[in-house]
ZAMARGU-4260 file (C-alpha; in steps of 0.2 Angstrom, whole numbers, plus 5000, padded with zeros to 4 digits):
<rodrens>
0) 5519/6161/4606 | 5524/6146/4595 | 5531/6137/4610 | 5515/6139/4620 | 5505/6132/4606
5) 5517/6117/4604 | 5515/6113/4622 | 5497/6114/4622 | 5496/6102/4607 | 5508/6090/4616
10) 5497/6090/4631 | 5482/6087/4621 | 5490/6072/4612 | 5496/6064/4628 | 5479/6067/4637
15) 5471/6056/4623 | 5485/6043/4620 | 5490/6040/4637 | 5473/6034/4643 | 5472/6023/4628
20) 5489/6016/4631 | 5484/6013/4649 | 5467/6004/4644 | 5476/5994/4631 | 5489/5988/4645
25) 5475/5984/4657 | 5465/5974/4644 | 5481/5965/4639 | 5485/5961/4657 | 5467/5955/4660
30) 5468/5944/4645 | 5484/5936/4651 | 5477/5933/4668 | 5462/5925/4661 | 5473/5914/4650
35) 5482/5908/4666 | 5466/5906/4676 | 5459/5895/4662 | 5476/5885/4661 | 5475/5881/4680
40) 5457/5877/4679 | 5460/5865/4664 | 5474/5857/4674 | 5463/5855/4689 | 5474/5867/4699
45) 5459/5875/4706 | 5467/5884/4721 | 5478/5894/4709 | 5463/5897/4697 | 5453/5904/4712
50) 5465/5917/4716 | 5465/5923/4698 | 5446/5922/4695 | 5443/5931/4712 | 5454/5945/4705
55) 5445/5945/4688 | 5428/5944/4695 | 5431/5957/4709 | 5436/5970/4696 | 5423/5966/4682
60) 5408/5957/4690 | 5408/5948/4673 | 5396/5933/4673 | 5408/5921/4665 | 5421/5925/4679
65) 5407/5922/4692 | 5403/5905/4684 | 5421/5899/4684 | 5424/5905/4702 | 5408/5896/4707
70) 5414/5880/4699 | 5431/5881/4707 | 5424/5883/4724 | 5413/5868/4721 | 5427/5858/4715
75) 5438/5861/4730 | 5423/5859/4742 | 5423/5877/4748 | 5404/5877/4748 | 5403/5892/4761
80) 5413/5903/4749 | 5402/5898/4735 | 5387/5902/4745 | 5393/5919/4749 | 5398/5922/4731
85) 5380/5917/4725 | 5371/5927/4739 | 5381/5942/4736 | 5377/5942/4717 | 5358/5938/4720
90) 5358/5954/4730 | 5365/5964/4716 | 5356/5955/4702 | 5339/5949/4709 | 5332/5947/4691
95) 5345/5933/4687 | 5334/5919/4694 | 5346/5906/4688 | 5357/5911/4702 | 5345/5903/4714
100) 5348/5886/4705 | 5366/5888/4709 | 5361/5891/4727 | 5349/5877/4727 | 5363/5865/4720
105) 5374/5870/4735 | 5361/5865/4747 | 5359/5849/4738 | 5378/5846/4740 | 5376/5848/4758
110) 5362/5836/4759 | 5349/5850/4763 | 5336/5844/4750 | 5321/5854/4757 | 5331/5870/4756
115) 5336/5866/4739 | 5318/5862/4733 | 5313/5879/4741 | 5326/5888/4731 | 5320/5880/4715
120) 5302/5883/4718 | 5305/5901/4723 | 5314/5904/4707 | 5300/5898/4696 | 5287/5908/4706
125) 5297/5924/4704 | 5296/5922/4685 | 5288/5936/4676 | 5283/5938/4657 | 5302/5940/4652
130) 5306/5926/4639 | 5325/5928/4641 | 5323/5926/4660 | 5312/5910/4657 | 5324/5902/4645
135) 5339/5906/4656 | 5331/5898/4671 | 5325/5883/4662 | 5343/5881/4654 | 5351/5882/4672
140) 5339/5868/4678 | 5343/5857/4663 | 5362/5859/4665 | 5360/5854/4683 | 5350/5838/4677
145) 5334/5845/4685 | 5323/5841/4670 | 5307/5841/4680 | 5310/5859/4686 | 5315/5865/4668
150) 5298/5858/4663 | 5289/5867/4677 | 5298/5883/4672 | 5291/5883/4655 | 5274/5878/4661
155) 5273/5892/4673 | 5278/5904/4660 | 5265/5897/4648 | 5252/5900/4662 | 5258/5918/4665
160) 5257/5922/4647 | 5240/5913/4645 | 5246/5904/4629 | 5246/5885/4626 | 5257/5887/4610
165) 5272/5895/4617 | 5288/5884/4622 | 5281/5869/4613 | 5297/5864/4605 | 5307/5867/4621
170) 5294/5857/4632 | 5294/5843/4619 | 5313/5841/4620 | 5313/5841/4639 | 5299/5828/4639
175) 5309/5817/4628 | 5324/5818/4639 | 5313/5814/4654 | 5307/5798/4644 | 5289/5805/4644
180) 5285/5801/4626 | 5266/5803/4628 | 5268/5821/4633 | 5282/5825/4621 | 5270/5819/4606
185) 5256/5829/4614 | 5266/5845/4613 | 5271/5842/4595 | 5253/5837/4590 | 5246/5853/4599
190) 5258/5863/4588 | 5251/5855/4572 | 5234/5859/4578 | 5238/5877/4580 | 5252/5879/4566
195) 5250/5866/4553 | 5264/5874/4543 | 5277/5866/4556 | 5274/5849/4550 | 5291/5847/4543
200) 5299/5853/4559 | 5289/5841/4569 | 5294/5827/4557 | 5312/5831/4559 | 5311/5832/4578
205) 5302/5815/4579 | 5314/5807/4567 | 5329/5812/4577 | 5320/5806/4593 | 5316/5789/4584
210) 5334/5787/4579 | 5341/5791/4596 | 5329/5779/4606 | 5334/5761/4605 | 5318/5756/4615
215) 5302/5753/4605 | 5291/5763/4617 | 5293/5779/4607 | 5287/5771/4591 | 5273/5761/4599
220) 5267/5777/4608 | 5268/5787/4592 | 5258/5775/4583 | 5244/5774/4596 | 5244/5793/4598
225) 5242/5796/4579 | 5228/5783/4578 | 5219/5791/4593 | 5221/5809/4585 | 5215/5802/4568
230) 5199/5795/4576 | 5195/5811/4585 | 5199/5822/4570 | 5196/5810/4554 | 5196/5825/4542
235) 5213/5832/4549 | 5225/5830/4534 | 5240/5834/4545 | 5237/5818/4555 | 5234/5807/4540
240) 5250/5814/4533 | 5260/5811/4549 | 5253/5793/4549 | 5260/5790/4531 | 5277/5798/4536
245) 5278/5787/4552 | 5274/5771/4542 | 5287/5775/4530 | 5300/5778/4544 | 5295/5761/4551
250) 5296/5754/4533 | 5278/5748/4535 | 5275/5752/4516 | 5258/5742/4515 | 5251/5753/4529
255) 5258/5769/4522 | 5249/5765/4505 | 5233/5761/4514 | 5234/5778/4523 | 5239/5787/4507
260) 5223/5780/4498 | 5213/5786/4513 | 5220/5804/4511 | 5216/5803/4492 | 5198/5798/4496
265) 5196/5813/4508 | 5207/5825/4499 | 5208/5821/4481 | 5219/5837/4477 | 5232/5831/4489
270) 5230/5812/4490 | 5238/5807/4474 | 5254/5816/4478 | 5255/5805/4494 | 5252/5789/4484
275) 5266/5794/4472 | 5277/5797/4487 | 5274/5780/4495 | 5277/5772/4478 | 5294/5780/4475
280) 5300/5777/4493 | 5294/5759/4493 | 5303/5757/4476 | 5319/5764/4483 | 5318/5752/4497
285) 5315/5737/4486 | 5297/5735/4492 | 5292/5732/4474 | 5275/5724/4477 | 5269/5739/4487
290) 5277/5751/4474 | 5268/5742/4459 | 5251/5743/4468 | 5253/5761/4471 | 5258/5765/4453
295) 5243/5754/4447 | 5231/5763/4459 | 5236/5780/4450 | 5236/5772/4433 | 5218/5767/4436
300) 5213/5785/4438 | 5215/5787/4419 | 5226/5795/4406 | 5220/5812/4410 | 5226/5811/4428
305) 5242/5821/4431 | 5252/5806/4438 | 5247/5794/4424 | 5263/5796/4414 | 5275/5794/4429
310) 5265/5780/4436 | 5264/5770/4419 | 5283/5772/4418 | 5285/5768/4437 | 5276/5751/4435
315) 5288/5745/4421 | 5303/5752/4431 | 5298/5741/4446 | 5295/5726/4436 | 5312/5728/4428
320) 5321/5730/4445 | 5312/5715/4452 | 5317/5704/4437 | 5334/5711/4437 | 5336/5705/4455
325) 5334/5687/4450 | 5350/5678/4446 | 5342/5666/4435 | 5329/5676/4425 | 5313/5668/4420
330) 5312/5668/4401 | 5293/5669/4401 | 5292/5683/4413 | 5306/5692/4403 | 5296/5690/4387
335) 5280/5696/4395 | 5289/5712/4401 | 5297/5715/4384 | 5279/5716/4377 | 5274/5728/4390
340) 5289/5739/4386 | 5284/5739/4368 | 5266/5744/4372 | 5271/5758/4384 | 5284/5765/4372
345) 5271/5765/4358 | 5259/5774/4370 | 5270/5787/4378 | 5283/5789/4364 | 5302/5792/4364
350) 5306/5807/4374 | 5317/5813/4389 | 5303/5807/4401 | 5304/5789/4394 | 5323/5788/4393
355) 5324/5777/4409 | 5311/5766/4401 | 5321/5765/4384 | 5337/5761/4393 | 5330/5747/4404
360) 5321/5739/4388 | 5338/5739/4379 | 5346/5730/4394 | 5332/5718/4395 | 5333/5714/4376
365) 5351/5709/4378 | 5354/5703/4396 | 5337/5697/4401 | 5332/5683/4390 | 5348/5672/4386
370) 5352/5680/4370 | 5367/5670/4367 | 5358/5653/4367 | 5347/5659/4352 | 5351/5657/4334
375) 5361/5670/4325 | 5347/5680/4317 | 5337/5682/4333 | 5353/5687/4342 | 5357/5700/4329
380) 5340/5707/4328 | 5338/5709/4347 | 5356/5717/4349 | 5352/5729/4334 | 5335/5734/4342
385) 5344/5737/4359 | 5358/5748/4350 | 5345/5758/4340 | 5335/5762/4356 | 5351/5769/4364
390) 5356/5779/4349 | 5338/5786/4349 | 5342/5793/4366 | 5359/5800/4361 | 5352/5809/4347
395) 5337/5815/4357 | 5336/5834/4360 | 5335/5841/4378 | 5342/5826/4387 | 5355/5831/4400
400) 5373/5828/4396 | 5376/5817/4411 | 5362/5805/4405 | 5370/5805/4387 | 5386/5799/4395
405) 5378/5785/4405 | 5369/5780/4389 | 5385/5779/4379 | 5392/5768/4393 | 5377/5757/4391
410) 5380/5757/4372 | 5399/5752/4375 | 5393/5738/4386 | 5382/5731/4372 | 5396/5732/4359
415) 5408/5723/4371 | 5394/5710/4373 | 5392/5708/4354 | 5411/5707/4352 | 5414/5724/4345
420) 5428/5728/4357 | 5436/5743/4347 | 5420/5752/4346 | 5416/5749/4364 | 5433/5756/4369
425) 5430/5771/4358 | 5414/5775/4367 | 5422/5773/4385 | 5436/5784/4380 | 5424/5798/4374
430) 5414/5797/4391 | 5430/5798/4401 | 5437/5813/4391 | 5420/5822/4393 | 5419/5818/4412
435) 5437/5819/4418 | 5433/5825/4436 | 5416/5815/4438 | 5412/5798/4445 | 5405/5793/4427
440) 5422/5797/4420 | 5431/5786/4432 | 5418/5772/4428 | 5422/5774/4410 | 5440/5773/4413
445) 5437/5757/4424 | 5427/5749/4409 | 5441/5753/4397 | 5454/5746/4409 | 5443/5730/4411
450) 5442/5729/4392 | 5461/5729/4391 | 5461/5715/4403 | 5449/5705/4392 | 5461/5708/4378
455) 5476/5702/4388 | 5485/5719/4389 | 5488/5716/4407 | 5501/5729/4410 | 5491/5743/4403
460) 5475/5738/4412 | 5485/5737/4429 | 5492/5755/4426 | 5474/5762/4424 | 5467/5752/4438
465) 5480/5758/4450 | 5475/5776/4446 | 5457/5772/4449 | 5461/5765/4467 | 5461/5783/4473
470) 5443/5786/4465 | 5431/5796/4475 | 5418/5782/4472 | 5421/5768/4485 | 5413/5755/4473
475) 5424/5760/4458 | 5440/5760/4469 | 5436/5743/4477 | 5433/5735/4460 | 5449/5743/4453
480) 5459/5737/4468 | 5452/5719/4466 | 5456/5718/4447 | 5473/5726/4449 | 5477/5713/4463
485) 5471/5699/4452 | 5482/5704/4438 | 5498/5708/4448 | 5497/5692/4459 | 5495/5681/4444
490) 5508/5690/4433 | 5521/5687/4447 | 5516/5668/4448 | 5515/5665/4430 | 5528/5674/4418
495) 5519/5667/4403 | 5502/5674/4409 | 5494/5658/4402 | 5483/5655/4416 | 5478/5673/4418
500) 5474/5674/4399 | 5462/5659/4401 | 5454/5666/4416 | 5451/5683/4407 | 5443/5673/4393
505) 5432/5664/4405 | 5427/5680/4413 | 5422/5688/4397 | 5412/5672/4392 | 5402/5674/4408
510) 5398/5693/4404 | 5392/5687/4387 | 5381/5674/4394 | 5391/5659/4388 | 5390/5650/4404
515) 5394/5632/4400 | 5409/5637/4389 | 5416/5648/4404 | 5413/5633/4416 | 5424/5621/4405
520) 5438/5634/4403 | 5438/5637/4422 | 5439/5618/4425 | 5453/5617/4413 | 5463/5630/4423
525) 5461/5620/4439 | 5466/5603/4430 | 5482/5611/4424 | 5490/5613/4441 | 5488/5607/4459
530) 5488/5625/4466 | 5487/5642/4459 | 5483/5660/4466 | 5468/5660/4454 | 5458/5646/4463
535) 5448/5657/4475 | 5443/5668/4460 | 5438/5653/4450 | 5427/5647/4464 | 5419/5664/4464
540) 5416/5664/4445 | 5409/5646/4447 | 5397/5652/4460 | 5391/5666/4449 | 5388/5654/4435
545) 5378/5642/4446 | 5367/5657/4452 | 5364/5663/4435 | 5358/5645/4430 | 5347/5644/4446
550) 5357/5630/4454 | 5357/5639/4471 | 5362/5624/4482 | 5378/5622/4471 | 5382/5641/4472
555) 5380/5640/4491 | 5393/5626/4493 | 5405/5635/4482 | 5403/5652/4492 | 5404/5642/4508
560) 5421/5634/4502 | 5428/5652/4499 | 5423/5658/4516 | 5430/5643/4525 | 5446/5641/4515
565) 5450/5658/4509 | 5445/5669/4524 | 5460/5680/4523 | 5459/5683/4505 | 5451/5699/4496
570) 5436/5689/4490 | 5431/5683/4507 | 5419/5697/4512 | 5411/5697/4494 | 5408/5678/4496
575) 5401/5680/4513 | 5389/5694/4508 | 5383/5684/4492 | 5381/5669/4503 | 5370/5679/4515
580) 5359/5686/4501 | 5358/5669/4493 | 5351/5662/4509 | 5340/5676/4512 | 5332/5678/4495
585) 5333/5662/4486 | 5336/5648/4499 | 5324/5656/4511 | 5336/5652/4525 | 5335/5668/4535
590) 5343/5662/4551 | 5359/5657/4541 | 5358/5673/4531 | 5358/5683/4548 | 5373/5673/4554
595) 5382/5678/4538 | 5378/5696/4540 | 5383/5696/4558 | 5400/5688/4553 | 5403/5702/4541
600) 5401/5715/4555 | 5412/5705/4567 | 5426/5699/4555 | 5426/5712/4541 | 5421/5728/4550
605) 5429/5739/4536 | 5421/5729/4522 | 5412/5739/4508 | 5397/5728/4513 | 5397/5733/4531
610) 5383/5746/4531 | 5372/5735/4520 | 5375/5720/4531 | 5371/5730/4546 | 5354/5736/4539
615) 5350/5718/4533 | 5355/5710/4550 | 5345/5722/4560 | 5330/5719/4549 | 5331/5700/4551
620) 5334/5702/4570 | 5319/5712/4572 | 5308/5701/4561 | 5307/5715/4548 | 5305/5703/4534
</rodrens>
């Protein structure tokens, strides 16, 4: 009795396990066959691939194997076999309308265009209300490069479903591919008419299209379409917002501000937000005049307006950025701005929202009005006032820790400026220790290394700079590399470090605004020897001095000398970029500026300035200034 039970159990076990084992073996064999077929296909051994795919498709009728077999037949010119394959599948799967595209493509390959067109048209006419069927057919047309038929597919389905709002994004994309920008924009704007909440999606899609299209046709068409829609629907806020967005994309900040004001006139609850947005974007793009006008517009609405505080701060930030752009700062302009800072801080108070204001004011007090040329009492008072402002921020509650670290670096810079190097180093070390894994920590380390360089502790400075050459910040890594190479090159050439010490002293004088003294010391180095590896650095420092003094023609000559005679040295791309900006902004020689930007792109493609040079070059070439 026991043996009978045991036999029954074994029989049951094998009845379950053996089929599973067999199925596993079949799956494994199929997978191996598929891998071989794919290998042959990738290596263009289509005949071998055909044999395997015929076997796989015959056993499974899998759509992927069908597609691979069809492709193999076409690649080997076996169009009859491909036609037989497609027709047989169409009979079994008549709802797979995309198969008719495959058949039409075969007719096209044989030069039977009318038969092909008949297949394509017939496939579209057979469409029902099934969205998957529509998408599959349109995708098949698109893959075949038949964009017009893909468009017809969606339009037919739209008609069948009696809906003008379906397939808008798909049609817009296809119209873009076809170069029919007018219809593309019409689809997007119809979407906005029916679903205003999609404005962000429309902006993203249009931005991508603008970036991908080198022709100006799209931008011109978009502008005309927006103007037309706004005329027809002057109270449609979506179109006004789209016009502001488009103007900002085109960097036409004046027009963007005009439109934002128009929105504010019609929709006061939304318009101010648009004006503030234009102000901030214009400021970030250095369009300071437009930014200031936008902030002034909001300030004029009165102290009770929700944007009054931010706009009041914004005006001073813009004026500070504009004056800071100048190499030679106008003393009267700086003094007037200082009075505005005093007035604004008195009005708005010292609080976390005015921290930027206070930092900029402290910077202006020390660096913006030629402090070192004034008598000792005035120097001391201005420096103390700047230091007090920064300490007020550090002691202020609710200021984020990263801002406190930045302010401590500002304070360290002021102390270095005034000659208190030990206290400056202490602050830099505090910030570095508190931000070891952040960019601000690396910046603090760089400042401390540079301070060691000023103090002639060259070996220690170089060891710290070499660590920073691997910084995640490109700017810090580049500055660290340049200073490290400056030290190492000149330590090797001069074992007494005499020339390097003199150069470091001149460098510190320039930082402290003692320009005439620095010039004399730099001249002294060049008079002591006929040749020295410091000569290109000396030329660069002299160019910076002349720019700070507003003697731009002399600075131009010095920078050009570096470009001409030190083109292989590390400062060559720096000199070229400075030369470009000098000609663009101060000497108003835009053709020469364009040449310099182009030279950076051609001769120094991996320069730190490449991206900025490309943007500037494109703007100058397109007449964007």
